[in-house]
N, C-alpha and C positions, 0 to 999 in steps of 0.2 A: 411716804417714803422718796430720800431725798436724793433726783436725779445726776448720775455720776459718769462723768466722759475716762477717759484714758488716751495718753498720747504715749505711745511707746511701748506697747504691751508687749513686745517680740521679744524682749532680753529676759530675764531673772526676774529682775528685782519687779518690773512690772506685770510678771506673768503669776510672782507671787502674789501682787499685788489684785490680782484679780480673782485668782484662788479662792482669798480670804475672802472680798469684798460680796462673793457669789453666794456666800452665806450669812449675810450680814443682816441682819432684822433689821435695820432704817435705810439700808441704803440699798439702789437697785441701779447694778451696770447698765447703761444702754445703750453705749456707742465705746468703738474702741477705734483708734486714727492708726493710720498706718500710710505707706509708701502702697501698699498692694492691697487695693481694695477687694481683694478675690480670697482673702486668710481668712478664715471664721476662728475665732480663739476660744470655739465648741470643740474643735477639735482637737484642741489641746487638753482639754478635761470635758470629756463627753458624757461624764457620769455626775453631770454638774450639771442639773435640768436647768438653772437658771439662766444658761448663758446661749441657751439655744437662740433664742431673739436678739441676741447681740448686735448689732447693727458694726461694718467696718465700713469706715470713709475714707478717705484722702483729705489729703492737708487740706487742699482749697475751701471742698464742700464743707469742714470742719469749721474754719474762718467763719464761717457765715451761720454757722450751728448753735455757737459756745452758748452765747443769752438763753437755751432752753437749759443748760443745766445749772444745777447746785453745785458741784462738783468739779472741778477738772483735777485730773493730776498729772502729772508730765514725768513720764521714767527716759529719760534720755540721757546725752550727753552735756556737760554745762554748756557749752555754745549754742548747742540747739533751744538748750530751756531757756537761756538768756534769748536768746530770738523769739520765740514764743511766746514771752511772758510781755518784751514788746507789741507783739501782734494782739493778744488779751490785756491792753492797756484797761481797757472800759471793762472788760467782763466784772461783774459786780455779784460773783458767788467767791467760792473760796479755792483758791488754786496752790497747789500743795506741789512742791518739789522736791524728788528722791538723788539729783543731781548734787553737787557740791557748788553752784555757781552764784548762790545767796550763803555761805556760810560765813565766808571772811570778810573783814573792813578790806576797805576799798585796795588799800598798797597790798594783800593779801590776794586778795581778787584779781588784779592786774598780773602778780608775779608766780602765781599757779595756778591760772586759767585764763590768763590775757584776756580778761572780760575787766569792762570800765563802766562800773556799778556810782550810780547815786548815791547817797546818803541813808533814802529810806530803803534801798536796794540790800545792803548794805548792816542793816539794823540787825541790834544784837535782840531785840521781839519777835524778828521773824523764826527765829530758831525753836526747832521743837522736836529738843530733847524731854524724854516725859520721865521722871513728873515733877521736875525742877523748873520749867518755863510758865511761869504765870498772868503773863501777856496772851491776853483768849480771843484777843479783837482782831489779830491782824487779819486782812483778807489775802494775802500773800504769806506760806508757811512754807520754812528751806528744814526739809527732812534731816537729821544730823547722818553723819557718816560711821558705818560700822564702827571703823575701830574706836573713833571718841565715845561712842555710843559705851563700848565695853569696858571701856578706860573710867569715862567720865562719871559713870551710877556709882562703882566706889570709891573714888576717887576724892569728887564733891562733897558728901557729908564730913571726910575727914580733916579739908582745908577748912572747911566753914568752923569745927569744934577748934582749930589749931592746934591738932593733936601728932601732925607728923610735920616734917621738917620740908619747906617747901621748895629746896633748895636742892635738892636730893632724890629725884626721882627717876625710879630707872622701869621700864616697860619694854617689856618681850613679849607680842600677838604675832597669833598665829593663824591662819585663815584658809578656811578649804577652795577649792578653784573655783569655784560660783563669784567669790567676789572679784574674780581679775575679768568678771562679763563672759556674757555668750559669744562673744566674736571668737571666732578660733583665731589663737595667738602661738605662737612658738611653745611657749613655755608651758599652756593648757594642752597640747597633746599629751596622749597617753604614756606615751614612750620618753618625755620627757619631765614628766612630774608624777609617775607612777611609782618611781624609788626614789623619790629626792624629794630632797628639802631647800626651797629659793628665798634665799634672805633680798628683797629687794628695795628698790625706791631706797638704799642708805643714807642718811645724811641727808635728805630732799625731798620728802613726801608729806605734800600736802595737808596730810593729818594733825601734822605737829603745830602745824599754826590755829589749827582749830580747836584741839586738845586746848593748848592753853587758854587759848581767848575764853574759850566757856570753865575752862576752873575756874579761872580770877571771876570770872563775871558773877557765875553761881554760887561760891564761893562767899564772894565779896572780900576775898584778898586782895588789896593793891600792891602786896609785896611780889616781887618779879620771880616766877616760876622757871625752874629750871631743870626742864625734861630730856632725857633724854631715852628715844626710840624709835626699834626696831620692827619691822616689819617679813616676817618667814612666812610664804608661800607652800604649805602639807597638800600629801596625797590625799584629801578628801572631797565630798564633795561641795559639805556645807556644815558653816561652824567657826565663831571662831573662840582663840581659849587665850586671853591676854594675860601676861603673870606680872603684879606689880611690885617692884623691891622697894620698900619704903623705910625713911626711918623715924621711930617716934621721938617726937619731944620728950626732953626729961622728966621723970615721975609718971609717965601714962603707961599705961599698960594695958590688959584683957578688958579690964570695966570699963574704962574710957572711949577703946572701938565700939565694945556689944553698945554702949549707950547710943551714938551719934548714928549707929546704924539704924535701932528703936527708933530714936525720934525724928530720922527721916524716911524709913521705910515699913514700920508697923503696919500701915492700914494700906497699903501697896499690895493689891493681889496680880502683878506680875513682877515683883522684885522679891526672890528669897536670898534671904544671908543666914550662917552661920559659919561657928568655928569650927577650925579644922584642926584635928587632934593632931598631936605627935604618930607619925608612920601612917596616917590616911592620906586618902587619895581622892584625887576628884576625876568626873566622870564628865567630859563634854556632851558626849551623845543624848542623853539624858534632857537638853534643850533643845537638840535639833528638831526642826520641824513644829516650835512654838514658839508664845512670845515673852517666855522667861529671860528673867535677868537672874542666875545663878553665882552669887559670890561667896565664895568661901576663903577665911583670911586664917593665919598662923601666925603667931607669937613667939619670936625666942630674943632672949633681953628687949635691947629697943629696934629690932629689925623685924620688920612688918612683912608678910608675903603672903597679896593677895591672888586668890586665882577667877576670874573675872568670865562665864561661861555666855555666848550667847548664839540663835543661829542668824549668820551675818546677813542673809534675806527676810528674817521675821522682825527682831528689834533692829536689825542692824540697815533694816528699812519698810518692807510691806507690813506686816503687824504695829511699828511704833507708827506709819503713816496713818492705819484707821486708828489707834490713840490720839493722835491728832484732832482726827475728824471726830470721831466721837467727840472730845471736848470741847469743838468749834459750835456743835449743831447740839451741845447739853446735853449729853448722853453721859452716863459713867463711861470711863476711858478704855475700859475691858469689855464693853459691848461686841458683842459678836465675835472675841479671841479667845476665849478659854477652853473651845474645844474645836482649835484649829491642830490640832499634834499630827503629823504622817504617820 
């Protein structure tokens, strides 16, 4: 068993990672790091017996113990992850970060996260978007954002095959409130969001440069992408529905779209794709609590509409982290994930 520690396990993504790793056949959670050493993760999941012996240590003590682990997962703010990465510069195992600290280039990190990254820390090779990332040797893994994951999975195959217009991409993405984190905020109070829809970070969302950067990188498209992206907080606990409005290139239809997805995803166990018939519907609920990506596409003339559903805490964070760790340790990407539904 590979020994795992998590830093910041008290937030939603950290707790979701704990829930998944607690039943993994090859990973053993040994330690969680918290400023409150009296907190026990077993109290959050009393039905998971493997968590009973997990130790909680404070930051100072863990810095001395880090080399005892094969894997360290950081479920922290970008600034905190940046600082911990510096502290763990000599760590010889795999360091996986769930924040946005290492997703953007140096300019983007400075603008959106106020971080000064080295070239190595801002490398595209760190970005663990599954199944597209083929570099599996990096000791630092930057887990993708939840919105970018929901957008990039259906978008990249179409850009690769050059069957959509890259300068006409419109994305309307809706997320449950766990995407806003566990720390209480005015907008996440029940009476504020319970019967409300809240578009937010309009024109200034940190996930726009992330989507643009990695849509170009993984598709190999050097022409500039034009993406209009809006996010909306909805009164759900978890889940993301991203609707992509795209224009097909001349002469392209259902056959080419289906072929692009079959080429990319036919062997993938954690991605579903299907054509949506006229008058059909899509359900976000069926992916909640699962590691799946569910892609539905509808074509009308040269208009292609895609509905991409993920669980923001699973494929958007914790289960994709498990995929990345599985690959690093030469395991099938879906190991420990097929039976994790709520």
